[in-house]
C-alpha positions as CSV (number, residue, x, y, z in Angstrom):
1,M,58.0,33.4,-121.4
2,A,59.1,30.0,-122.7
3,E,56.8,27.0,-122.1
4,V,57.8,23.5,-121.2
5,T,55.9,21.4,-123.8
6,T,54.0,18.3,-122.6
7,V,55.3,15.5,-124.8
8,T,53.3,12.4,-125.5
9,T,53.8,9.2,-127.5
10,D,51.8,10.8,-130.3
11,S,53.8,14.1,-130.3
12,F,57.3,12.7,-129.6
13,D,58.4,12.8,-133.2
14,K,57.2,16.4,-133.7
15,D,58.3,17.7,-130.3
16,V,61.6,16.0,-129.9
17,V,62.9,14.2,-133.0
18,Q,62.1,17.0,-135.5
19,A,62.9,19.9,-133.1
20,P,65.9,21.9,-134.1
21,G,68.9,22.2,-131.8
22,L,69.0,20.9,-128.2
23,V,65.9,19.4,-126.7
24,V,65.8,18.7,-122.9
25,V,63.1,16.2,-121.9
26,D,62.1,15.7,-118.3
27,F,60.7,12.2,-117.6
28,W,58.5,12.4,-114.5
29,A,55.4,11.2,-112.6
30,T,52.9,13.0,-110.4
31,W,53.7,10.8,-107.4
32,C,57.4,11.4,-107.6
33,G,58.7,13.8,-104.9
34,P,62.1,14.6,-106.5
35,C,60.2,15.3,-109.8
36,K,58.2,18.0,-108.0
37,M,61.5,19.4,-106.6
38,I,63.1,19.7,-110.1
39,S,60.0,20.8,-112.0
40,P,60.4,24.6,-111.1
41,I,64.1,24.4,-112.1
42,V,63.2,23.0,-115.5
43,E,60.7,25.8,-116.0
44,E,63.3,28.4,-115.0
45,L,65.8,26.9,-117.4
46,A,63.2,26.9,-120.2
47,N,62.9,30.6,-119.7
48,E,66.6,31.3,-119.4
49,Y,67.5,29.2,-122.5
50,E,64.6,30.4,-124.7
51,G,65.7,30.4,-128.3
52,K,68.7,28.2,-127.4
53,A,67.1,24.9,-126.3
54,V,63.6,23.4,-126.2
55,F,62.2,21.8,-123.1
56,G,59.6,19.1,-122.7
57,K,58.1,16.9,-120.1
58,I,57.0,13.3,-120.5
59,N,54.7,11.7,-117.8
60,T,56.0,8.2,-117.5
61,D,52.7,6.9,-116.1
62,E,50.8,8.2,-119.1
63,N,53.5,7.3,-121.7
64,P,54.9,4.0,-120.5
65,D,56.0,3.0,-124.0
66,L,58.4,6.0,-124.2
67,A,59.7,5.3,-120.7
68,S,60.4,1.7,-121.8
69,K,61.9,2.8,-125.2
70,F,64.5,4.9,-123.3
71,S,65.0,2.4,-120.5
72,I,63.9,4.8,-117.8
73,R,64.8,3.1,-114.5
74,G,64.5,6.1,-112.1
75,I,62.8,9.4,-112.2
76,P,63.3,12.2,-112.7
77,T,65.4,11.5,-115.7
78,L,66.5,14.4,-117.9
79,M,67.4,13.4,-121.4
80,F,69.2,15.6,-123.9
81,F,68.5,15.2,-127.6
82,K,70.1,16.7,-130.7
83,G,69.2,15.9,-134.3
84,G,66.5,13.5,-133.0
85,K,69.1,11.4,-131.2
86,K,69.7,11.0,-127.4
87,I,73.1,12.4,-126.6
88,D,73.1,12.4,-122.8
89,D,71.1,12.1,-119.6
90,I,71.0,12.9,-115.9
91,V,69.1,10.7,-113.5
92,G,67.8,12.1,-110.2
93,A,67.1,15.6,-108.9
94,V,70.3,17.6,-109.3
95,P,71.1,21.3,-108.5
96,K,70.3,23.9,-111.1
97,A,74.0,24.7,-111.5
98,Q,74.7,21.1,-112.6
99,L,71.9,21.3,-115.2
100,E,73.1,24.6,-116.5
101,E,76.6,23.2,-116.8
102,K,75.3,20.2,-118.8
103,I,73.2,22.3,-121.1
104,N,76.0,24.7,-121.8
105,S,78.3,21.9,-122.6
106,L,75.8,20.5,-125.1
107,L,74.8,23.7,-126.8
């Protein structure tokens, strides 16, 4: 079973920038209702795409510098990285099928 890695300011380079292949990062907060709705979907996708993509979560309240660095204006925001660079994002809670479509297009 694949795990969704908790990413922090200190681990960002190791967990996202240096990670091989596609990295999907969920920017969220504990008080965010839509974040709670999308969280189980992110966990399902982490299992379904094990070995194809890496999944992480960044708590924007605990890591405000990362939220600022990536200009997070609304959460949840899912960002997609490849080769350490942001290549795309999706803002808001979206259906699983839409996330699968995006991931497949980026793999």
